[in-house]
N, CA, C and O atoms as a GROMACS GRO file, in nm:
protein
  560
    1MET      N    1  10.430   5.314  13.114
    1MET     CA    2  10.355   5.354  13.034
    1MET      C    3  10.359   5.524  12.965
    1MET      O    4  10.337   5.616  13.043
    2SER      N    5  10.377   5.543  12.876
    2SER     CA    6  10.442   5.662  12.808
    2SER      C    7  10.300   5.742  12.795
    2SER      O    8  10.186   5.699  12.782
    3ASN      N    9  10.345   5.860  12.803
    3ASN     CA   10  10.192   5.970  12.775
    3ASN      C   11  10.205   6.007  12.630
    3ASN      O   12  10.301   6.048  12.564
    4LEU      N   13  10.054   5.976  12.594
    4LEU     CA   14  10.030   5.988  12.452
    4LEU      C   15   9.953   6.141  12.436
    4LEU      O   16   9.895   6.169  12.331
    5ASN      N   17   9.958   6.211  12.520
    5ASN     CA   18   9.872   6.342  12.501
    5ASN      C   19   9.910   6.429  12.383
    5ASN      O   20   9.834   6.506  12.325
    6MET      N   21  10.028   6.411  12.358
    6MET     CA   22  10.077   6.519  12.255
    6MET      C   23  10.042   6.471  12.104
    6MET      O   24  10.033   6.536  12.000
    7PHE      N   25  10.027   6.351  12.128
    7PHE     CA   26   9.973   6.288  11.961
    7PHE      C   27   9.809   6.317  11.950
    7PHE      O   28   9.754   6.311  11.840
    8PHE      N   29   9.741   6.346  12.061
    8PHE     CA   30   9.611   6.372  12.048
    8PHE      C   31   9.564   6.464  11.949
    8PHE      O   32   9.647   6.550  11.917
    9ALA      N   33   9.435   6.469  11.883
    9ALA     CA   34   9.410   6.545  11.766
    9ALA      C   35   9.409   6.703  11.808
    9ALA      O   36   9.444   6.794  11.732
   10GLU      N   37   9.364   6.720  11.943
   10GLU     CA   38   9.339   6.844  11.962
   10GLU      C   39   9.488   6.936  11.994
   10GLU      O   40   9.501   7.058  11.992
   11ASN      N   41   9.587   6.833  12.022
   11ASN     CA   42   9.749   6.879  12.057
   11ASN      C   43   9.812   6.902  11.923
   11ASN      O   44   9.911   6.975  11.922
   12ALA      N   45   9.768   6.850  11.804
   12ALA     CA   46   9.836   6.842  11.708
   12ALA      C   47   9.846   6.966  11.585
   12ALA      O   48   9.754   6.975  11.504
   13GLN      N   49   9.940   7.040  11.580
   13GLN     CA   50   9.935   7.125  11.474
   13GLN      C   51   9.898   7.089  11.331
   13GLN      O   52   9.955   7.002  11.266
   14SER      N   53   9.791   7.172  11.286
   14SER     CA   54   9.702   7.116  11.132
   14SER      C   55   9.710   7.204  11.059
   14SER      O   56   9.726   7.315  11.109
   15ASP      N   57   9.702   7.193  10.936
   15ASP     CA   58   9.664   7.288  10.838
   15ASP      C   59   9.765   7.431  10.847
   15ASP      O   60   9.724   7.547  10.841
   16LEU      N   61   9.868   7.399  10.857
   16LEU     CA   62   9.986   7.492  10.841
   16LEU      C   63   9.925   7.607  10.721
   16LEU      O   64   9.847   7.572  10.633
   17ILE      N   65   9.965   7.714  10.732
   17ILE     CA   66   9.924   7.807  10.610
   17ILE      C   67  10.058   7.861  10.559
   17ILE      O   68  10.140   7.873  10.650
   18GLU      N   69  10.090   7.887  10.472
   18GLU     CA   70  10.231   7.960  10.444
   18GLU      C   71  10.224   8.062  10.325
   18GLU      O   72  10.197   8.015  10.215
   19ASP      N   73  10.242   8.175  10.333
   19ASP     CA   74  10.279   8.260  10.209
   19ASP      C   75  10.398   8.195  10.146
   19ASP      O   76  10.491   8.127  10.189
   20PHE      N   77  10.350   8.254   9.997
   20PHE     CA   78  10.453   8.239   9.917
   20PHE      C   79  10.432   8.321   9.776
   20PHE      O   80  10.331   8.320   9.705
   21ILE      N   81  10.535   8.379   9.758
   21ILE     CA   82  10.529   8.475   9.620
   21ILE      C   83  10.567   8.366   9.507
   21ILE      O   84  10.683   8.329   9.491
   22VAL      N   85  10.470   8.326   9.440
   22VAL     CA   86  10.471   8.262   9.331
   22VAL      C   87  10.533   8.317   9.195
   22VAL      O   88  10.608   8.254   9.120
   23SER      N   89  10.484   8.452   9.177
   23SER     CA   90  10.538   8.526   9.066
   23SER      C   91  10.532   8.683   9.085
   23SER      O   92  10.448   8.728   9.163
   24GLU      N   93  10.609   8.760   9.023
   24GLU     CA   94  10.633   8.877   9.036
   24GLU      C   95  10.509   8.954   8.957
   24GLU      O   96  10.473   9.070   8.981
   25ARG      N   97  10.469   8.891   8.886
   25ARG     CA   98  10.348   8.908   8.756
   25ARG      C   99  10.238   8.986   8.808
   25ARG      O  100  10.189   9.086   8.755
   26PHE      N  101  10.195   8.921   8.937
   26PHE     CA  102  10.082   8.943   9.001
   26PHE      C  103  10.088   9.047   9.138
   26PHE      O  104  10.127   9.007   9.247
   27LYS      N  105  10.046   9.175   9.113
   27LYS     CA  106  10.079   9.273   9.212
   27LYS      C  107   9.962   9.344   9.245
   27LYS      O  108   9.869   9.349   9.165
   28ASP      N  109   9.957   9.410   9.377
   28ASP     CA  110   9.854   9.476   9.445
   28ASP      C  111   9.880   9.590   9.418
   28ASP      O  112   9.983   9.614   9.355
   29GLU      N  113   9.793   9.693   9.457
   29GLU     CA  114   9.757   9.823   9.437
   29GLU      C  115   9.926   9.909   9.430
   29GLU      O  116   9.967   9.993   9.351
   30LYS      N  117   9.973   9.862   9.514
   30LYS     CA  118  10.091   9.936   9.557
   30LYS      C  119  10.226   9.897   9.480
   30LYS      O  120  10.337   9.944   9.504
   31SER      N  121  10.189   9.793   9.371
   31SER     CA  122  10.276   9.729   9.289
   31SER      C  123  10.390   9.625   9.364
   31SER      O  124  10.496   9.590   9.313
   32ASN      N  125  10.345   9.591   9.479
   32ASN     CA  126  10.413   9.465   9.539
   32ASN      C  127  10.344   9.334   9.502
   32ASN      O  128  10.222   9.324   9.487
   33PRO      N  129  10.434   9.234   9.489
   33PRO     CA  130  10.402   9.106   9.452
   33PRO      C  131  10.314   9.066   9.540
   33PRO      O  132  10.328   9.088   9.661
   34VAL      N  133  10.194   8.989   9.479
   34VAL     CA  134  10.089   8.912   9.572
   34VAL      C  135  10.145   8.796   9.640
   34VAL      O  136  10.194   8.712   9.564
   35ALA      N  137  10.149   8.774   9.749
   35ALA     CA  138  10.165   8.612   9.813
   35ALA      C  139  10.065   8.532   9.784
   35ALA      O  140   9.955   8.586   9.790
   36TRP      N  141  10.067   8.397   9.749
   36TRP     CA  142   9.977   8.297   9.753
   36TRP      C  143   9.991   8.251   9.900
   36TRP      O  144  10.086   8.270   9.975
   37LYS      N  145   9.858   8.177   9.926
   37LYS     CA  146   9.879   8.116  10.058
   37LYS      C  147   9.849   7.958  10.014
   37LYS      O  148   9.770   7.917   9.928
   38LEU      N  149   9.941   7.879  10.105
   38LEU     CA  150   9.956   7.738  10.036
   38LEU      C  151   9.931   7.675  10.190
   38LEU      O  152   9.971   7.730  10.293
   39ARG      N  153   9.860   7.553  10.184
   39ARG     CA  154   9.838   7.483  10.318
   39ARG      C  155   9.899   7.356  10.288
   39ARG      O  156   9.920   7.309  10.176
   40THR      N  157   9.929   7.302  10.406
   40THR     CA  158   9.955   7.149  10.416
   40THR      C  159   9.857   7.042  10.405
   40THR      O  160   9.746   7.070  10.452
   41LEU      N  161   9.873   6.915  10.350
   41LEU     CA  162   9.767   6.850  10.354
   41LEU      C  163   9.792   6.700  10.421
   41LEU      O  164   9.903   6.647  10.428
   42THR      N  165   9.669   6.642  10.468
   42THR     CA  166   9.688   6.505  10.524
   42THR      C  167   9.742   6.401  10.419
   42THR      O  168   9.758   6.404  10.297
   43GLU      N  169   9.764   6.309  10.517
   43GLU     CA  170   9.811   6.180  10.396
   43GLU      C  171   9.684   6.123  10.317
   43GLU      O  172   9.687   6.071  10.205
   44ALA      N  173   9.558   6.146  10.408
   44ALA     CA  174   9.431   6.100  10.378
   44ALA      C  175   9.384   6.206  10.222
   44ALA      O  176   9.343   6.150  10.120
   45GLU      N  177   9.397   6.312  10.229
   45GLU     CA  178   9.400   6.416  10.125
   45GLU      C  179   9.488   6.335  10.012
   45GLU      O  180   9.442   6.271   9.918
   46ASN      N  181   9.580   6.347  10.033
   46ASN     CA  182   9.710   6.280   9.924
   46ASN      C  183   9.652   6.190   9.875
   46ASN      O  184   9.623   6.191   9.756
   47ALA      N  185   9.617   6.084   9.960
   47ALA     CA  186   9.576   5.929   9.896
   47ALA      C  187   9.481   5.947   9.806
   47ALA      O  188   9.484   5.886   9.700
   48ASP      N  189   9.390   6.027   9.835
   48ASP     CA  190   9.266   6.048   9.752
   48ASP      C  191   9.324   6.146   9.611
   48ASP      O  192   9.293   6.118   9.495
   49ILE      N  193   9.381   6.222   9.637
   49ILE     CA  194   9.447   6.280   9.531
   49ILE      C  195   9.523   6.201   9.423
   49ILE      O  196   9.492   6.208   9.305
   50ARG      N  197   9.601   6.142   9.459
   50ARG     CA  198   9.666   5.998   9.398
   50ARG      C  199   9.567   5.887   9.360
   50ARG      O  200   9.593   5.827   9.255
   51ALA      N  201   9.481   5.858   9.414
   51ALA     CA  202   9.396   5.770   9.353
   51ALA      C  203   9.306   5.835   9.210
   51ALA      O  204   9.282   5.775   9.105
   52SER      N  205   9.267   5.974   9.247
   52SER     CA  206   9.218   6.014   9.139
   52SER      C  207   9.298   6.068   9.013
   52SER      O  208   9.243   6.112   8.912
   53ALA      N  209   9.444   6.057   9.032
   53ALA     CA  210   9.509   6.068   8.931
   53ALA      C  211   9.570   5.929   8.874
   53ALA      O  212   9.678   5.930   8.813
   54THR      N  213   9.508   5.828   8.892
   54THR     CA  214   9.554   5.691   8.884
   54THR      C  215   9.464   5.628   8.809
   54THR      O  216   9.344   5.642   8.833
   55LYS      N  217   9.514   5.540   8.695
   55LYS     CA  218   9.396   5.475   8.644
   55LYS      C  219   9.468   5.323   8.603
   55LYS      O  220   9.588   5.296   8.612
   56ARG      N  221   9.380   5.250   8.565
   56ARG     CA  222   9.412   5.105   8.541
   56ARG      C  223   9.445   5.082   8.392
   56ARG      O  224   9.378   5.122   8.298
   57VAL      N  225   9.554   5.014   8.386
   57VAL     CA  226   9.630   5.013   8.242
   57VAL      C  227   9.638   4.866   8.184
   57VAL      O  228   9.694   4.776   8.247
   58GLN      N  229   9.585   4.847   8.068
   58GLN     CA  230   9.603   4.710   8.036
   58GLN      C  231   9.784   4.675   8.010
   58GLN      O  232   9.856   4.744   7.939
   59VAL      N  233   9.817   4.583   8.068
   59VAL     CA  234  10.000   4.545   8.041
   59VAL      C  235   9.995   4.416   7.941
   59VAL      O  236  10.065   4.400   7.841
   60LYS      N  237   9.905   4.338   7.988
   60LYS     CA  238   9.859   4.220   7.895
   60LYS      C  239   9.721   4.183   7.887
   60LYS      O  240   9.634   4.250   7.942
   61ARG      N  241   9.695   4.076   7.817
   61ARG     CA  242   9.565   4.041   7.811
   61ARG      C  243   9.503   3.992   7.919
   61ARG      O  244   9.538   3.888   7.976
   62GLY      N  245   9.398   4.070   7.956
   62GLY     CA  246   9.344   4.045   8.074
   62GLY      C  247   9.402   4.062   8.215
   62GLY      O  248   9.353   4.022   8.321
   63VAL      N  249   9.527   4.136   8.195
   63VAL     CA  250   9.603   4.192   8.324
   63VAL      C  251   9.590   4.327   8.312
   63VAL      O  252   9.577   4.369   8.197
   64THR      N  253   9.589   4.416   8.416
   64THR     CA  254   9.610   4.527   8.431
   64THR      C  255   9.670   4.558   8.562
   64THR      O  256   9.660   4.482   8.658
   65MET      N  257   9.749   4.704   8.566
   65MET     CA  258   9.805   4.768   8.662
   65MET      C  259   9.756   4.912   8.695
   65MET      O  260   9.697   4.976   8.607
   66PRO      N  261   9.779   4.970   8.824
   66PRO     CA  262   9.742   5.099   8.860
   66PRO      C  263   9.875   5.162   8.787
   66PRO      O  264   9.982   5.102   8.789
   67GLU      N  265   9.856   5.292   8.721
   67GLU     CA  266   9.943   5.398   8.656
   67GLU      C  267   9.896   5.526   8.714
   67GLU      O  268   9.784   5.568   8.687
   68THR      N  269   9.977   5.591   8.795
   68THR     CA  270   9.934   5.740   8.805
   68THR      C  271  10.011   5.830   8.712
   68THR      O  272  10.125   5.800   8.677
   69ASN      N  273   9.954   5.934   8.672
   69ASN     CA  274   9.983   6.006   8.576
   69ASN      C  275  10.073   6.146   8.696
   69ASN      O  276  10.010   6.204   8.784
   70PRO      N  277  10.190   6.165   8.673
   70PRO     CA  278  10.253   6.252   8.765
   70PRO      C  279  10.222   6.386   8.721
   70PRO      O  280  10.249   6.482   8.794
   71ASN      N  281  10.172   6.400   8.614
   71ASN     CA  282  10.163   6.581   8.581
   71ASN      C  283  10.000   6.590   8.656
   71ASN      O  284   9.977   6.681   8.736
   72GLU      N  285   9.915   6.510   8.629
   72GLU     CA  286   9.788   6.510   8.687
   72GLU      C  287   9.797   6.532   8.836
   72GLU      O  288   9.753   6.623   8.905
   73TYR      N  289   9.880   6.404   8.873
   73TYR     CA  290   9.883   6.425   9.023
   73TYR      C  291   9.947   6.545   9.106
   73TYR      O  292   9.906   6.592   9.213
   74MET      N  293  10.068   6.587   9.024
   74MET     CA  294  10.132   6.730   9.071
   74MET      C  295   9.987   6.860   9.034
   74MET      O  296   9.960   6.955   9.107
   75ALA      N  297   9.932   6.831   8.932
   75ALA     CA  298   9.839   6.954   8.936
   75ALA      C  299   9.743   6.983   9.026
   75ALA      O  300   9.706   7.091   9.073
   76LYS      N  301   9.696   6.833   9.048
   76LYS     CA  302   9.569   6.789   9.183
   76LYS      C  303   9.631   6.842   9.341
   76LYS      O  304   9.574   6.901   9.432
   77LEU      N  305   9.744   6.802   9.330
   77LEU     CA  306   9.826   6.873   9.457
   77LEU      C  307   9.832   7.001   9.475
   77LEU      O  308   9.800   7.056   9.580
   78ILE      N  309   9.881   7.070   9.356
   78ILE     CA  310   9.890   7.194   9.379
   78ILE      C  311   9.748   7.251   9.412
   78ILE      O  312   9.725   7.311   9.517
   79VAL      N  313   9.666   7.229   9.325
   79VAL     CA  314   9.537   7.280   9.362
   79VAL      C  315   9.483   7.289   9.503
   79VAL      O  316   9.440   7.389   9.561
   80ALA      N  317   9.497   7.149   9.552
   80ALA     CA  318   9.445   7.106   9.697
   80ALA      C  319   9.545   7.195   9.780
   80ALA      O  320   9.515   7.176   9.898
   81SER      N  321   9.644   7.277   9.772
   81SER     CA  322   9.720   7.313   9.868
   81SER      C  323   9.740   7.474   9.857
   81SER      O  324   9.785   7.549   9.944
   82VAL      N  325   9.693   7.506   9.724
   82VAL     CA  326   9.682   7.655   9.689
   82VAL      C  327   9.515   7.726   9.793
   82VAL      O  328   9.401   7.704   9.750
   83VAL      N  329   9.535   7.788   9.894
   83VAL     CA  330   9.444   7.861   9.929
   83VAL      C  331   9.367   7.975   9.912
   83VAL      O  332   9.247   7.994   9.936
   84TYR      N  333   9.475   8.070   9.855
   84TYR     CA  334   9.458   8.201   9.802
   84TYR      C  335   9.538   8.207   9.694
   84TYR      O  336   9.647   8.157   9.721
   85PRO      N  337   9.532   8.254   9.560
   85PRO     CA  338   9.384   8.251   9.522
   85PRO      C  339   9.300   8.141   9.502
   85PRO      O  340   9.361   8.038   9.475
   86ASN      N  341   9.194   8.134   9.506
   86ASN     CA  342   9.077   8.051   9.503
   86ASN      C  343   9.080   8.014   9.344
   86ASN      O  344   9.028   8.076   9.251
   87LEU      N  345   9.145   7.913   9.340
   87LEU     CA  346   9.167   7.864   9.177
   87LEU      C  347   9.011   7.779   9.133
   87LEU      O  348   8.976   7.716   9.034
   88LYS      N  349   8.962   7.806   9.228
   88LYS     CA  350   8.838   7.709   9.195
   88LYS      C  351   8.719   7.821   9.159
   88LYS      O  352   8.604   7.786   9.130
   89ASP      N  353   8.756   7.937   9.164
   89ASP     CA  354   8.642   8.074   9.119
   89ASP      C  355   8.628   8.070   8.971
   89ASP      O  356   8.720   8.074   8.889
   90ALA      N  357   8.485   8.060   8.945
   90ALA     CA  358   8.439   8.041   8.807
   90ALA      C  359   8.480   8.173   8.724
   90ALA      O  360   8.504   8.168   8.604
   91ASP      N  361   8.486   8.299   8.804
   91ASP     CA  362   8.497   8.430   8.736
   91ASP      C  363   8.692   8.417   8.703
   91ASP      O  364   8.753   8.464   8.608
   92LEU      N  365   8.738   8.347   8.803
   92LEU     CA  366   8.886   8.377   8.776
   92LEU      C  367   8.928   8.247   8.652
   92LEU      O  368   9.037   8.243   8.595
   93GLN      N  369   8.851   8.181   8.637
   93GLN     CA  370   8.852   8.069   8.542
   93GLN      C  371   8.807   8.121   8.412
   93GLN      O  372   8.852   8.065   8.312
   94LYS      N  373   8.714   8.233   8.396
   94LYS     CA  374   8.650   8.272   8.287
   94LYS      C  375   8.743   8.372   8.251
   94LYS      O  376   8.734   8.409   8.134
   95SER      N  377   8.833   8.428   8.323
   95SER     CA  378   8.922   8.537   8.298
   95SER      C  379   9.035   8.501   8.208
   95SER      O  380   9.091   8.571   8.125
   96TYR      N  381   9.063   8.348   8.249
   96TYR     CA  382   9.184   8.302   8.160
   96TYR      C  383   9.131   8.199   8.032
   96TYR      O  384   9.193   8.143   7.941
   97GLY      N  385   9.017   8.201   8.062
   97GLY     CA  386   8.920   8.112   7.925
   97GLY      C  387   8.932   7.976   7.967
   97GLY      O  388   8.933   7.902   7.868
   98VAL      N  389   8.942   7.911   8.080
   98VAL     CA  390   8.966   7.765   8.110
   98VAL      C  391   8.864   7.738   8.189
   98VAL      O  392   8.806   7.825   8.254
   99LEU      N  393   8.836   7.615   8.189
   99LEU     CA  394   8.740   7.541   8.315
   99LEU      C  395   8.830   7.466   8.374
   99LEU      O  396   8.925   7.414   8.315
  100GLY      N  397   8.805   7.457   8.491
  100GLY     CA  398   8.893   7.374   8.595
  100GLY      C  399   8.988   7.434   8.668
  100GLY      O  400   9.052   7.531   8.630
  101ALA      N  401   9.005   7.364   8.804
  101ALA     CA  402   9.152   7.454   8.864
  101ALA      C  403   9.256   7.428   8.815
  101ALA      O  404   9.335   7.520   8.796
  102GLU      N  405   9.290   7.299   8.778
  102GLU     CA  406   9.417   7.251   8.732
  102GLU      C  407   9.460   7.312   8.590
  102GLU      O  408   9.575   7.343   8.562
  103ASN      N  409   9.349   7.325   8.506
  103ASN     CA  410   9.346   7.391   8.383
  103ASN      C  411   9.410   7.538   8.406
  103ASN      O  412   9.508   7.580   8.344
  104LEU      N  413   9.327   7.618   8.519
  104LEU     CA  414   9.373   7.734   8.546
  104LEU      C  415   9.513   7.773   8.575
  104LEU      O  416   9.586   7.846   8.509
  105VAL      N  417   9.538   7.707   8.690
  105VAL     CA  418   9.709   7.708   8.742
  105VAL      C  419   9.788   7.681   8.616
  105VAL      O  420   9.883   7.758   8.598
  106ARG      N  421   9.771   7.602   8.536
  106ARG     CA  422   9.861   7.567   8.413
  106ARG      C  423   9.845   7.680   8.328
  106ARG      O  424   9.944   7.705   8.259
  107THR      N  425   9.750   7.753   8.314
  107THR     CA  426   9.728   7.884   8.213
  107THR      C  427   9.804   7.997   8.282
  107THR      O  428   9.892   8.064   8.230
  108MET      N  429   9.751   8.011   8.425
  108MET     CA  430   9.796   8.146   8.487
  108MET      C  431   9.958   8.171   8.483
  108MET      O  432  10.015   8.274   8.449
  109LEU      N  433  10.020   8.042   8.529
  109LEU     CA  434  10.157   8.056   8.546
  109LEU      C  435  10.241   8.010   8.408
  109LEU      O  436  10.204   7.934   8.319
  110ILE      N  437  10.362   8.079   8.420
  110ILE     CA  438  10.450   8.030   8.301
  110ILE      C  439  10.520   7.940   8.369
  110ILE      O  440  10.520   7.924   8.491
  111ALA      N  441  10.592   7.868   8.271
  111ALA     CA  442  10.645   7.706   8.304
  111ALA      C  443  10.709   7.718   8.412
  111ALA      O  444  10.673   7.642   8.502
  112GLY      N  445  10.816   7.808   8.440
  112GLY     CA  446  10.892   7.845   8.588
  112GLY      C  447  10.869   7.854   8.708
  112GLY      O  448  10.931   7.824   8.810
  113GLU      N  449  10.740   7.913   8.680
  113GLU     CA  450  10.669   7.966   8.789
  113GLU      C  451  10.606   7.834   8.857
  113GLU      O  452  10.620   7.799   8.975
  114TYR      N  453  10.517   7.753   8.732
  114TYR     CA  454  10.466   7.649   8.758
  114TYR      C  455  10.573   7.554   8.869
  114TYR      O  456  10.548   7.516   8.984
  115SER      N  457  10.681   7.538   8.798
  115SER     CA  458  10.778   7.422   8.838
  115SER      C  459  10.826   7.481   8.990
  115SER      O  460  10.862   7.405   9.080
  116THR      N  461  10.820   7.630   9.003
  116THR     CA  462  10.855   7.658   9.152
  116THR      C  463  10.747   7.643   9.253
  116THR      O  464  10.764   7.600   9.368
  117LEU      N  465  10.626   7.683   9.198
  117LEU     CA  466  10.510   7.651   9.297
  117LEU      C  467  10.495   7.489   9.342
  117LEU      O  468  10.476   7.436   9.451
  118ALA      N  469  10.509   7.448   9.239
  118ALA     CA  470  10.494   7.255   9.269
  118ALA      C  471  10.610   7.226   9.354
  118ALA      O  472  10.582   7.163   9.456
  119GLU      N  473  10.752   7.261   9.337
  119GLU     CA  474  10.860   7.233   9.450
  119GLU      C  475  10.819   7.312   9.604
  119GLU      O  476  10.859   7.270   9.713
  120LYS      N  477  10.761   7.393   9.592
  120LYS     CA  478  10.736   7.448   9.730
  120LYS      C  479  10.610   7.395   9.796
  120LYS      O  480  10.592   7.405   9.917
  121VAL      N  481  10.509   7.329   9.700
  121VAL     CA  482  10.380   7.254   9.739
  121VAL      C  483  10.451   7.133   9.801
  121VAL      O  484  10.407   7.096   9.910
  122GLN      N  485  10.569   7.056   9.741
  122GLN     CA  486  10.611   6.952   9.793
  122GLN      C  487  10.677   6.995   9.926
  122GLN      O  488  10.652   6.935  10.030
  123THR      N  489  10.742   7.075   9.923
  123THR     CA  490  10.836   7.115  10.036
  123THR      C  491  10.757   7.136  10.155
  123THR      O  492  10.800   7.099  10.264
  124ILE      N  493  10.647   7.190  10.144
  124ILE     CA  494  10.572   7.218  10.270
  124ILE      C  495  10.468   7.112  10.301
  124ILE      O  496  10.388   7.137  10.391
  125ASN      N  497  10.461   6.994  10.236
  125ASN     CA  498  10.386   6.885  10.262
  125ASN      C  499  10.503   6.775  10.321
  125ASN      O  500  10.476   6.662  10.360
  126GLY      N  501  10.624   6.829  10.318
  126GLY     CA  502  10.742   6.726  10.348
  126GLY      C  503  10.762   6.612  10.276
  126GLY      O  504  10.773   6.503  10.331
  127PHE      N  505  10.769   6.628  10.160
  127PHE     CA  506  10.833   6.548  10.044
  127PHE      C  507  10.945   6.573  10.037
  127PHE      O  508  10.998   6.483   9.972
  128ASP      N  509  11.031   6.659  10.075
  128ASP     CA  510  11.154   6.705  10.054
  128ASP      C  511  11.222   6.644  10.164
  128ASP      O  512  11.342   6.673  10.160
  129LYS      N  513  11.191   6.568  10.266
  129LYS     CA  514  11.268   6.543  10.379
  129LYS      C  515  11.305   6.397  10.337
  129LYS      O  516  11.225   6.334  10.267
  130ASP      N  517  11.422   6.342  10.378
  130ASP     CA  518  11.479   6.223  10.388
  130ASP      C  519  11.457   6.168  10.510
  130ASP      O  520  11.452   6.247  10.605
  131LEU      N  521  11.442   6.046  10.532
  131LEU     CA  522  11.407   5.966  10.640
  131LEU      C  523  11.525   5.980  10.729
  131LEU      O  524  11.516   6.016  10.847
  132ASN      N  525  11.638   5.951  10.669
  132ASN     CA  526  11.766   5.954  10.750
  132ASN      C  527  11.794   6.077  10.799
  132ASN      O  528  11.859   6.079  10.903
  133ASP      N  529  11.758   6.191  10.747
  133ASP     CA  530  11.766   6.329  10.792
  133ASP      C  531  11.680   6.339  10.924
  133ASP      O  532  11.721   6.398  11.024
  134LEU      N  533  11.539   6.266  10.915
  134LEU     CA  534  11.460   6.269  11.039
  134LEU      C  535  11.504   6.222  11.150
  134LEU      O  536  11.504   6.286  11.255
  135VAL      N  537  11.545   6.103  11.137
  135VAL     CA  538  11.611   6.007  11.227
  135VAL      C  539  11.743   6.100  11.281
  135VAL      O  540  11.748   6.103  11.404
  136GLU      N  541  11.813   6.148  11.237
  136GLU     CA  542  11.919   6.217  11.264
  136GLU      C  543  11.839   6.332  11.365
  136GLU      O  544  11.862   6.326  11.486
  137GLU      N  545  11.754   6.427  11.315
  137GLU     CA  546  11.704   6.536  11.356
  137GLU      C  547  11.654   6.473  11.492
  137GLU      O  548  11.706   6.522  11.593
  138ALA      N  549  11.552   6.361  11.513
  138ALA     CA  550  11.513   6.315  11.646
  138ALA      C  551  11.633   6.290  11.731
  138ALA      O  552  11.640   6.341  11.843
  139LYS      N  553  11.721   6.217  11.687
  139LYS     CA  554  11.801   6.179  11.799
  139LYS      C  555  11.860   6.313  11.866
  139LYS      O  556  11.895   6.307  11.984
  140ASN      N  557  11.870   6.418  11.804
  140ASN     CA  558  11.943   6.550  11.858
  140ASN      C  559  11.828   6.635  11.922
  140ASN      O  560  11.854   6.744  11.973
   0.00000   0.00000   0.00000
């Protein structure tokens, strides 16, 4: 019988937080770029986010299928991963003239910054890993 202790919840690394400079436009008092704090998400959180970005669409009369809006899904994934700045802060949203964290992050960032942030969020959550690469890594 093998030892399963390393898989117990108290031994698992959880909620890894990583600093990431999303933009050179946000600077501190010393004119240094401010790092955003990003966290990893569990698959349960990811499933909830995916479900909230999925709607049933009619494909034929009486037949519906689930369809996930990839832009909405990515915006929600980003918001859930960003710890700092607090994108749900009402004053921050008000300063940009928007309501909602997804609208805020889309308004705060220019297109390339948003794309870079989305890529980083996917990376820290393991979406960039190929299953074959993981198998090879486990063998070594």
